PyMOL CGO cylinders between C-alpha atoms (Angstrom):
from pymol import cmd
from pymol.cgo import CYLINDER

trace = [
    CYLINDER, 86.08, 49.44, 225.27, 88.07, 46.41, 224.54, 0.3, 1, 1, 1, 1, 1, 1,
    CYLINDER, 88.07, 46.41, 224.54, 90.39, 45.30, 227.28, 0.3, 1, 1, 1, 1, 1, 1,
    CYLINDER, 90.39, 45.30, 227.28, 88.56, 46.97, 230.15, 0.3, 1, 1, 1, 1, 1, 1,
    CYLINDER, 88.56, 46.97, 230.15, 86.82, 43.83, 231.34, 0.3, 1, 1, 1, 1, 1, 1,
    CYLINDER, 86.82, 43.83, 231.34, 89.79, 41.56, 230.69, 0.3, 1, 1, 1, 1, 1, 1,
    CYLINDER, 89.79, 41.56, 230.69, 92.30, 43.68, 232.56, 0.3, 1, 1, 1, 1, 1, 1,
    CYLINDER, 92.30, 43.68, 232.56, 89.89, 44.22, 235.44, 0.3, 1, 1, 1, 1, 1, 1,
    CYLINDER, 89.89, 44.22, 235.44, 89.19, 40.49, 235.61, 0.3, 1, 1, 1, 1, 1, 1,
    CYLINDER, 89.19, 40.49, 235.61, 92.88, 39.66, 235.71, 0.3, 1, 1, 1, 1, 1, 1,
    CYLINDER, 92.88, 39.66, 235.71, 93.54, 42.19, 238.47, 0.3, 1, 1, 1, 1, 1, 1,
    CYLINDER, 93.54, 42.19, 238.47, 90.57, 40.92, 240.46, 0.3, 1, 1, 1, 1, 1, 1,
    CYLINDER, 90.57, 40.92, 240.46, 91.69, 37.30, 240.22, 0.3, 1, 1, 1, 1, 1, 1,
    CYLINDER, 91.69, 37.30, 240.22, 95.25, 38.30, 241.15, 0.3, 1, 1, 1, 1, 1, 1,
    CYLINDER, 95.25, 38.30, 241.15, 93.89, 40.03, 244.26, 0.3, 1, 1, 1, 1, 1, 1,
    CYLINDER, 93.89, 40.03, 244.26, 91.78, 36.98, 245.13, 0.3, 1, 1, 1, 1, 1, 1,
    CYLINDER, 91.78, 36.98, 245.13, 94.66, 34.55, 244.74, 0.3, 1, 1, 1, 1, 1, 1,
    CYLINDER, 94.66, 34.55, 244.74, 97.71, 36.45, 245.96, 0.3, 1, 1, 1, 1, 1, 1,
    CYLINDER, 97.71, 36.45, 245.96, 96.32, 39.18, 248.22, 0.3, 1, 1, 1, 1, 1, 1,
    CYLINDER, 96.32, 39.18, 248.22, 93.72, 36.86, 249.82, 0.3, 1, 1, 1, 1, 1, 1,
    CYLINDER, 93.72, 36.86, 249.82, 90.77, 39.17, 249.11, 0.3, 1, 1, 1, 1, 1, 1,
    CYLINDER, 90.77, 39.17, 249.11, 87.29, 37.93, 248.43, 0.3, 1, 1, 1, 1, 1, 1,
    CYLINDER, 87.29, 37.93, 248.43, 85.99, 38.43, 244.91, 0.3, 1, 1, 1, 1, 1, 1,
    CYLINDER, 85.99, 38.43, 244.91, 83.58, 41.08, 246.21, 0.3, 1, 1, 1, 1, 1, 1,
    CYLINDER, 83.58, 41.08, 246.21, 86.42, 42.97, 247.93, 0.3, 1, 1, 1, 1, 1, 1,
    CYLINDER, 86.42, 42.97, 247.93, 88.57, 42.72, 244.81, 0.3, 1, 1, 1, 1, 1, 1,
    CYLINDER, 88.57, 42.72, 244.81, 85.74, 44.05, 242.63, 0.3, 1, 1, 1, 1, 1, 1,
    CYLINDER, 85.74, 44.05, 242.63, 85.19, 47.07, 244.89, 0.3, 1, 1, 1, 1, 1, 1,
    CYLINDER, 85.19, 47.07, 244.89, 88.94, 47.67, 245.15, 0.3, 1, 1, 1, 1, 1, 1,
    CYLINDER, 88.94, 47.67, 245.15, 89.39, 47.71, 241.36, 0.3, 1, 1, 1, 1, 1, 1,
    CYLINDER, 89.39, 47.71, 241.36, 86.20, 49.74, 240.90, 0.3, 1, 1, 1, 1, 1, 1,
    CYLINDER, 86.20, 49.74, 240.90, 87.54, 52.38, 243.31, 0.3, 1, 1, 1, 1, 1, 1,
    CYLINDER, 87.54, 52.38, 243.31, 90.65, 52.71, 241.16, 0.3, 1, 1, 1, 1, 1, 1,
    CYLINDER, 90.65, 52.71, 241.16, 88.90, 52.60, 237.80, 0.3, 1, 1, 1, 1, 1, 1,
    CYLINDER, 88.90, 52.60, 237.80, 85.18, 53.37, 237.94, 0.3, 1, 1, 1, 1, 1, 1,
    CYLINDER, 85.18, 53.37, 237.94, 84.29, 51.86, 234.54, 0.3, 1, 1, 1, 1, 1, 1,
    CYLINDER, 84.29, 51.86, 234.54, 84.84, 48.14, 234.88, 0.3, 1, 1, 1, 1, 1, 1,
    CYLINDER, 84.84, 48.14, 234.88, 82.29, 45.69, 233.60, 0.3, 1, 1, 1, 1, 1, 1,
    CYLINDER, 82.29, 45.69, 233.60, 83.61, 42.15, 233.28, 0.3, 1, 1, 1, 1, 1, 1,
    CYLINDER, 83.61, 42.15, 233.28, 81.08, 40.26, 231.20, 0.3, 1, 1, 1, 1, 1, 1,
    CYLINDER, 81.08, 40.26, 231.20, 78.90, 37.47, 232.51, 0.3, 1, 1, 1, 1, 1, 1,
    CYLINDER, 78.90, 37.47, 232.51, 81.24, 34.76, 231.19, 0.3, 1, 1, 1, 1, 1, 1,
    CYLINDER, 81.24, 34.76, 231.19, 84.19, 36.22, 233.10, 0.3, 1, 1, 1, 1, 1, 1,
    CYLINDER, 84.19, 36.22, 233.10, 82.07, 36.55, 236.22, 0.3, 1, 1, 1, 1, 1, 1,
    CYLINDER, 82.07, 36.55, 236.22, 80.99, 32.91, 236.06, 0.3, 1, 1, 1, 1, 1, 1,
    CYLINDER, 80.99, 32.91, 236.06, 84.61, 31.80, 235.73, 0.3, 1, 1, 1, 1, 1, 1,
    CYLINDER, 84.61, 31.80, 235.73, 85.75, 34.07, 238.57, 0.3, 1, 1, 1, 1, 1, 1,
    CYLINDER, 85.75, 34.07, 238.57, 82.95, 32.87, 240.88, 0.3, 1, 1, 1, 1, 1, 1,
    CYLINDER, 82.95, 32.87, 240.88, 83.82, 29.23, 240.09, 0.3, 1, 1, 1, 1, 1, 1,
    CYLINDER, 83.82, 29.23, 240.09, 87.52, 29.91, 240.72, 0.3, 1, 1, 1, 1, 1, 1,
    CYLINDER, 87.52, 29.91, 240.72, 86.83, 31.55, 244.08, 0.3, 1, 1, 1, 1, 1, 1,
    CYLINDER, 86.83, 31.55, 244.08, 84.57, 28.61, 245.00, 0.3, 1, 1, 1, 1, 1, 1,
    CYLINDER, 84.57, 28.61, 245.00, 87.35, 26.11, 244.14, 0.3, 1, 1, 1, 1, 1, 1,
    CYLINDER, 87.35, 26.11, 244.14, 89.99, 28.20, 245.92, 0.3, 1, 1, 1, 1, 1, 1,
    CYLINDER, 89.99, 28.20, 245.92, 88.13, 28.94, 249.15, 0.3, 1, 1, 1, 1, 1, 1,
    CYLINDER, 88.13, 28.94, 249.15, 85.15, 26.59, 249.14, 0.3, 1, 1, 1, 1, 1, 1,
    CYLINDER, 85.15, 26.59, 249.14, 82.65, 29.47, 249.10, 0.3, 1, 1, 1, 1, 1, 1,
    CYLINDER, 82.65, 29.47, 249.10, 82.00, 32.32, 246.69, 0.3, 1, 1, 1, 1, 1, 1,
    CYLINDER, 82.00, 32.32, 246.69, 81.48, 35.86, 247.95, 0.3, 1, 1, 1, 1, 1, 1,
    CYLINDER, 81.48, 35.86, 247.95, 79.62, 36.89, 244.77, 0.3, 1, 1, 1, 1, 1, 1,
    CYLINDER, 79.62, 36.89, 244.77, 76.51, 35.07, 243.61, 0.3, 1, 1, 1, 1, 1, 1,
    CYLINDER, 76.51, 35.07, 243.61, 75.08, 34.98, 240.10, 0.3, 1, 1, 1, 1, 1, 1,
    CYLINDER, 75.08, 34.98, 240.10, 71.43, 36.03, 240.42, 0.3, 1, 1, 1, 1, 1, 1,
    CYLINDER, 71.43, 36.03, 240.42, 68.54, 36.00, 237.98, 0.3, 1, 1, 1, 1, 1, 1,
    CYLINDER, 68.54, 36.00, 237.98, 66.57, 39.25, 237.89, 0.3, 1, 1, 1, 1, 1, 1,
    CYLINDER, 66.57, 39.25, 237.89, 63.28, 40.16, 236.25, 0.3, 1, 1, 1, 1, 1, 1,
    CYLINDER, 63.28, 40.16, 236.25, 64.93, 43.06, 234.41, 0.3, 1, 1, 1, 1, 1, 1,
    CYLINDER, 64.93, 43.06, 234.41, 67.72, 41.02, 232.86, 0.3, 1, 1, 1, 1, 1, 1,
    CYLINDER, 67.72, 41.02, 232.86, 67.63, 38.06, 230.50, 0.3, 1, 1, 1, 1, 1, 1,
    CYLINDER, 67.63, 38.06, 230.50, 70.62, 36.26, 232.04, 0.3, 1, 1, 1, 1, 1, 1,
    CYLINDER, 70.62, 36.26, 232.04, 72.11, 35.72, 235.50, 0.3, 1, 1, 1, 1, 1, 1,
    CYLINDER, 72.11, 35.72, 235.50, 74.23, 38.66, 236.61, 0.3, 1, 1, 1, 1, 1, 1,
    CYLINDER, 74.23, 38.66, 236.61, 76.60, 39.05, 239.56, 0.3, 1, 1, 1, 1, 1, 1,
    CYLINDER, 76.60, 39.05, 239.56, 74.90, 40.42, 242.64, 0.3, 1, 1, 1, 1, 1, 1,
    CYLINDER, 74.90, 40.42, 242.64, 77.35, 43.34, 242.73, 0.3, 1, 1, 1, 1, 1, 1,
    CYLINDER, 77.35, 43.34, 242.73, 75.60, 44.65, 239.59, 0.3, 1, 1, 1, 1, 1, 1,
    CYLINDER, 75.60, 44.65, 239.59, 72.11, 44.57, 241.13, 0.3, 1, 1, 1, 1, 1, 1,
    CYLINDER, 72.11, 44.57, 241.13, 72.40, 48.01, 242.75, 0.3, 1, 1, 1, 1, 1, 1,
    CYLINDER, 72.40, 48.01, 242.75, 73.60, 49.53, 239.47, 0.3, 1, 1, 1, 1, 1, 1,
    CYLINDER, 73.60, 49.53, 239.47, 70.78, 47.79, 237.63, 0.3, 1, 1, 1, 1, 1, 1,
    CYLINDER, 70.78, 47.79, 237.63, 68.18, 49.19, 240.03, 0.3, 1, 1, 1, 1, 1, 1,
    CYLINDER, 68.18, 49.19, 240.03, 69.63, 52.70, 239.69, 0.3, 1, 1, 1, 1, 1, 1,
    CYLINDER, 69.63, 52.70, 239.69, 69.52, 52.48, 235.88, 0.3, 1, 1, 1, 1, 1, 1,
    CYLINDER, 69.52, 52.48, 235.88, 65.96, 51.13, 236.03, 0.3, 1, 1, 1, 1, 1, 1,
    CYLINDER, 65.96, 51.13, 236.03, 64.86, 54.05, 238.23, 0.3, 1, 1, 1, 1, 1, 1,
    CYLINDER, 64.86, 54.05, 238.23, 66.50, 56.55, 235.86, 0.3, 1, 1, 1, 1, 1, 1,
    CYLINDER, 66.50, 56.55, 235.86, 64.70, 54.98, 232.90, 0.3, 1, 1, 1, 1, 1, 1,
    CYLINDER, 64.70, 54.98, 232.90, 61.39, 55.05, 234.76, 0.3, 1, 1, 1, 1, 1, 1,
    CYLINDER, 61.39, 55.05, 234.76, 61.84, 58.74, 235.56, 0.3, 1, 1, 1, 1, 1, 1,
    CYLINDER, 61.84, 58.74, 235.56, 62.69, 59.61, 231.95, 0.3, 1, 1, 1, 1, 1, 1,
    CYLINDER, 62.69, 59.61, 231.95, 59.87, 57.42, 230.63, 0.3, 1, 1, 1, 1, 1, 1,
    CYLINDER, 59.87, 57.42, 230.63, 57.30, 59.17, 232.87, 0.3, 1, 1, 1, 1, 1, 1,
    CYLINDER, 57.30, 59.17, 232.87, 58.62, 62.60, 231.89, 0.3, 1, 1, 1, 1, 1, 1,
    CYLINDER, 58.62, 62.60, 231.89, 58.14, 61.89, 228.15, 0.3, 1, 1, 1, 1, 1, 1,
    CYLINDER, 58.14, 61.89, 228.15, 54.87, 62.76, 226.40, 0.3, 1, 1, 1, 1, 1, 1,
    CYLINDER, 54.87, 62.76, 226.40, 52.28, 59.98, 226.29, 0.3, 1, 1, 1, 1, 1, 1,
    CYLINDER, 52.28, 59.98, 226.29, 52.48, 59.64, 222.47, 0.3, 1, 1, 1, 1, 1, 1,
    CYLINDER, 52.48, 59.64, 222.47, 56.14, 58.68, 222.69, 0.3, 1, 1, 1, 1, 1, 1,
    CYLINDER, 56.14, 58.68, 222.69, 55.43, 56.10, 225.38, 0.3, 1, 1, 1, 1, 1, 1,
    CYLINDER, 55.43, 56.10, 225.38, 52.96, 54.16, 223.30, 0.3, 1, 1, 1, 1, 1, 1,
    CYLINDER, 52.96, 54.16, 223.30, 55.32, 53.89, 220.31, 0.3, 1, 1, 1, 1, 1, 1,
    CYLINDER, 55.32, 53.89, 220.31, 58.45, 52.95, 222.22, 0.3, 1, 1, 1, 1, 1, 1,
    CYLINDER, 58.45, 52.95, 222.22, 58.97, 49.33, 223.09, 0.3, 1, 1, 1, 1, 1, 1,
    CYLINDER, 58.97, 49.33, 223.09, 60.32, 48.63, 226.60, 0.3, 1, 1, 1, 1, 1, 1,
    CYLINDER, 60.32, 48.63, 226.60, 63.65, 46.86, 226.44, 0.3, 1, 1, 1, 1, 1, 1,
    CYLINDER, 63.65, 46.86, 226.44, 64.97, 44.22, 228.78, 0.3, 1, 1, 1, 1, 1, 1,
    CYLINDER, 64.97, 44.22, 228.78, 68.35, 44.69, 230.35, 0.3, 1, 1, 1, 1, 1, 1,
    CYLINDER, 68.35, 44.69, 230.35, 71.31, 42.66, 229.24, 0.3, 1, 1, 1, 1, 1, 1,
    CYLINDER, 71.31, 42.66, 229.24, 75.04, 42.70, 229.85, 0.3, 1, 1, 1, 1, 1, 1,
    CYLINDER, 75.04, 42.70, 229.85, 75.42, 45.40, 227.17, 0.3, 1, 1, 1, 1, 1, 1,
    CYLINDER, 75.42, 45.40, 227.17, 73.36, 47.78, 229.34, 0.3, 1, 1, 1, 1, 1, 1,
    CYLINDER, 73.36, 47.78, 229.34, 76.45, 48.58, 231.33, 0.3, 1, 1, 1, 1, 1, 1,
    CYLINDER, 76.45, 48.58, 231.33, 78.22, 50.88, 228.92, 0.3, 1, 1, 1, 1, 1, 1,
    CYLINDER, 78.22, 50.88, 228.92, 79.37, 54.37, 229.85, 0.3, 1, 1, 1, 1, 1, 1,
    CYLINDER, 79.37, 54.37, 229.85, 77.06, 57.13, 228.74, 0.3, 1, 1, 1, 1, 1, 1,
    CYLINDER, 77.06, 57.13, 228.74, 78.11, 59.63, 226.11, 0.3, 1, 1, 1, 1, 1, 1,
    CYLINDER, 78.11, 59.63, 226.11, 77.83, 62.42, 228.66, 0.3, 1, 1, 1, 1, 1, 1,
    CYLINDER, 77.83, 62.42, 228.66, 80.56, 60.83, 230.79, 0.3, 1, 1, 1, 1, 1, 1,
    CYLINDER, 80.56, 60.83, 230.79, 82.79, 60.48, 227.77, 0.3, 1, 1, 1, 1, 1, 1,
    CYLINDER, 82.79, 60.48, 227.77, 81.89, 63.85, 226.27, 0.3, 1, 1, 1, 1, 1, 1,
    CYLINDER, 81.89, 63.85, 226.27, 84.80, 65.90, 227.55, 0.3, 1, 1, 1, 1, 1, 1,
    CYLINDER, 84.80, 65.90, 227.55, 87.47, 63.42, 226.47, 0.3, 1, 1, 1, 1, 1, 1,
    CYLINDER, 87.47, 63.42, 226.47, 85.94, 62.89, 223.04, 0.3, 1, 1, 1, 1, 1, 1,
    CYLINDER, 85.94, 62.89, 223.04, 85.61, 66.66, 222.61, 0.3, 1, 1, 1, 1, 1, 1,
    CYLINDER, 85.61, 66.66, 222.61, 89.29, 67.11, 223.45, 0.3, 1, 1, 1, 1, 1, 1,
    CYLINDER, 89.29, 67.11, 223.45, 90.25, 64.32, 221.06, 0.3, 1, 1, 1, 1, 1, 1,
    CYLINDER, 90.25, 64.32, 221.06, 88.22, 65.76, 218.20, 0.3, 1, 1, 1, 1, 1, 1,
    CYLINDER, 88.22, 65.76, 218.20, 89.73, 69.21, 218.85, 0.3, 1, 1, 1, 1, 1, 1,
    CYLINDER, 89.73, 69.21, 218.85, 93.23, 67.73, 218.66, 0.3, 1, 1, 1, 1, 1, 1,
    CYLINDER, 93.23, 67.73, 218.66, 92.37, 65.91, 215.45, 0.3, 1, 1, 1, 1, 1, 1,
    CYLINDER, 92.37, 65.91, 215.45, 91.10, 69.14, 213.89, 0.3, 1, 1, 1, 1, 1, 1,
    CYLINDER, 91.10, 69.14, 213.89, 94.16, 71.06, 215.07, 0.3, 1, 1, 1, 1, 1, 1,
    CYLINDER, 94.16, 71.06, 215.07, 96.52, 68.66, 213.32, 0.3, 1, 1, 1, 1, 1, 1,
    CYLINDER, 96.52, 68.66, 213.32, 94.45, 67.83, 210.26, 0.3, 1, 1, 1, 1, 1, 1,
    CYLINDER, 94.45, 67.83, 210.26, 95.98, 68.65, 206.85, 0.3, 1, 1, 1, 1, 1, 1,
    CYLINDER, 95.98, 68.65, 206.85, 93.15, 71.05, 206.04, 0.3, 1, 1, 1, 1, 1, 1,
    CYLINDER, 93.15, 71.05, 206.04, 94.01, 73.23, 209.05, 0.3, 1, 1, 1, 1, 1, 1,
    CYLINDER, 94.01, 73.23, 209.05, 97.66, 73.69, 208.07, 0.3, 1, 1, 1, 1, 1, 1,
    CYLINDER, 97.66, 73.69, 208.07, 98.65, 77.01, 206.47, 0.3, 1, 1, 1, 1, 1, 1,
    CYLINDER, 98.65, 77.01, 206.47, 99.29, 76.75, 202.72, 0.3, 1, 1, 1, 1, 1, 1,
    CYLINDER, 99.29, 76.75, 202.72, 102.72, 78.32, 203.06, 0.3, 1, 1, 1, 1, 1, 1,
    CYLINDER, 102.72, 78.32, 203.06, 103.96, 75.65, 205.40, 0.3, 1, 1, 1, 1, 1, 1,
    CYLINDER, 103.96, 75.65, 205.40, 107.64, 74.81, 205.04, 0.3, 1, 1, 1, 1, 1, 1,
    CYLINDER, 107.64, 74.81, 205.04, 106.75, 71.14, 204.89, 0.3, 1, 1, 1, 1, 1, 1,
    CYLINDER, 106.75, 71.14, 204.89, 104.17, 71.04, 202.15, 0.3, 1, 1, 1, 1, 1, 1,
    CYLINDER, 104.17, 71.04, 202.15, 102.06, 67.92, 202.04, 0.3, 1, 1, 1, 1, 1, 1,
    CYLINDER, 102.06, 67.92, 202.04, 102.78, 67.48, 198.36, 0.3, 1, 1, 1, 1, 1, 1,
    CYLINDER, 102.78, 67.48, 198.36, 106.51, 67.13, 198.96, 0.3, 1, 1, 1, 1, 1, 1,
    CYLINDER, 106.51, 67.13, 198.96, 108.21, 63.79, 199.44, 0.3, 1, 1, 1, 1, 1, 1,
    CYLINDER, 108.21, 63.79, 199.44, 108.25, 64.39, 203.20, 0.3, 1, 1, 1, 1, 1, 1,
    CYLINDER, 108.25, 64.39, 203.20, 104.93, 64.38, 204.99, 0.3, 1, 1, 1, 1, 1, 1,
    CYLINDER, 104.93, 64.38, 204.99, 103.94, 65.58, 208.42, 0.3, 1, 1, 1, 1, 1, 1,
    CYLINDER, 103.94, 65.58, 208.42, 102.46, 62.19, 209.16, 0.3, 1, 1, 1, 1, 1, 1,
    CYLINDER, 102.46, 62.19, 209.16, 105.23, 60.03, 207.77, 0.3, 1, 1, 1, 1, 1, 1,
    CYLINDER, 105.23, 60.03, 207.77, 108.88, 60.98, 208.25, 0.3, 1, 1, 1, 1, 1, 1,
    CYLINDER, 108.88, 60.98, 208.25, 109.98, 58.73, 205.39, 0.3, 1, 1, 1, 1, 1, 1,
    CYLINDER, 109.98, 58.73, 205.39, 110.28, 60.04, 201.83, 0.3, 1, 1, 1, 1, 1, 1,
    CYLINDER, 110.28, 60.04, 201.83, 107.98, 58.67, 199.17, 0.3, 1, 1, 1, 1, 1, 1,
    CYLINDER, 107.98, 58.67, 199.17, 108.88, 55.22, 197.88, 0.3, 1, 1, 1, 1, 1, 1,
    CYLINDER, 108.88, 55.22, 197.88, 110.53, 54.60, 194.57, 0.3, 1, 1, 1, 1, 1, 1,
    CYLINDER, 110.53, 54.60, 194.57, 108.77, 52.43, 192.08, 0.3, 1, 1, 1, 1, 1, 1,
    CYLINDER, 108.77, 52.43, 192.08, 109.37, 48.72, 192.47, 0.3, 1, 1, 1, 1, 1, 1,
    CYLINDER, 109.37, 48.72, 192.47, 110.92, 48.38, 189.04, 0.3, 1, 1, 1, 1, 1, 1,
    CYLINDER, 110.92, 48.38, 189.04, 113.66, 50.90, 189.84, 0.3, 1, 1, 1, 1, 1, 1,
    CYLINDER, 113.66, 50.90, 189.84, 114.56, 48.95, 192.97, 0.3, 1, 1, 1, 1, 1, 1,
    CYLINDER, 114.56, 48.95, 192.97, 115.03, 45.65, 191.13, 0.3, 1, 1, 1, 1, 1, 1,
    CYLINDER, 115.03, 45.65, 191.13, 117.56, 46.70, 188.54, 0.3, 1, 1, 1, 1, 1, 1,
    CYLINDER, 117.56, 46.70, 188.54, 120.68, 48.74, 189.17, 0.3, 1, 1, 1, 1, 1, 1,
    CYLINDER, 120.68, 48.74, 189.17, 120.99, 49.33, 185.43, 0.3, 1, 1, 1, 1, 1, 1,
    CYLINDER, 120.99, 49.33, 185.43, 117.64, 50.82, 184.64, 0.3, 1, 1, 1, 1, 1, 1,
    CYLINDER, 117.64, 50.82, 184.64, 116.74, 53.00, 181.69, 0.3, 1, 1, 1, 1, 1, 1,
    CYLINDER, 116.74, 53.00, 181.69, 117.85, 56.11, 183.59, 0.3, 1, 1, 1, 1, 1, 1,
    CYLINDER, 117.85, 56.11, 183.59, 121.08, 57.78, 182.51, 0.3, 1, 1, 1, 1, 1, 1,
    CYLINDER, 121.08, 57.78, 182.51, 124.24, 56.27, 183.86, 0.3, 1, 1, 1, 1, 1, 1,
    CYLINDER, 124.24, 56.27, 183.86, 125.40, 59.39, 185.67, 0.3, 1, 1, 1, 1, 1, 1,
    CYLINDER, 125.40, 59.39, 185.67, 122.52, 59.05, 188.18, 0.3, 1, 1, 1, 1, 1, 1,
    CYLINDER, 122.52, 59.05, 188.18, 124.05, 55.88, 189.58, 0.3, 1, 1, 1, 1, 1, 1,
    CYLINDER, 124.05, 55.88, 189.58, 127.73, 56.56, 189.08, 0.3, 1, 1, 1, 1, 1, 1,
    CYLINDER, 127.73, 56.56, 189.08, 128.16, 60.25, 189.69, 0.3, 1, 1, 1, 1, 1, 1,
    CYLINDER, 128.16, 60.25, 189.69, 131.93, 59.91, 190.17, 0.3, 1, 1, 1, 1, 1, 1,
    CYLINDER, 131.93, 59.91, 190.17, 132.45, 59.16, 186.45, 0.3, 1, 1, 1, 1, 1, 1,
]
cmd.load_cgo(trace, "trace")
C-alpha cells in the first residue's frame, strides 16, 4: 500500500501546522476519513519531534511495549492490544498439536496491514473485471480480432520495422511510396 502512510503523514502535519490541531487530533481526524492509515515508526518519530518543536509539547508519545520490538506511537497501543487478544483467542481455539509447532511471533510495524478479508470484496471485483476483459474471454468472431494490426488494448497499429523507417527508398516497389505516378 505504497503512499498510504506518506499521504496520511502529510495531511496530519498540515493539520498540526495550519489548522492548529494536536498530532493526536490530526491522527484521529484522518483515521475517521480513511480507516487504513499506518504511518511507519520513522514518520511518527519525525512528526512527534516536529510537534514538540512547534508547540513545546508532543500529544503523542513513542512507547516501548513488550509485544513489539521497537517504540510505537501510543495511539497504536489499543490496536495492538486488540490484535493480541484476537491472536490469543485463535491460538487457544487451535488444536494443541498446532500450538507446539508454531513459533510465537513478536509484533512489529508490519503487523498493521489490512487483512485479506477486509480487502476481499474489492479484490474479487477487480479479478472479475480482469476476467471479463481478458483476451481469452472475447468471442472469436469479434470485429476487432486480436491478430489484426489494431488491438483492444492498444489503439495504435503495429509498428513498422526499423529498417523501413530509415530509408524512403527501400527495396519495396516504387509505387508504394509514390502512388500518384
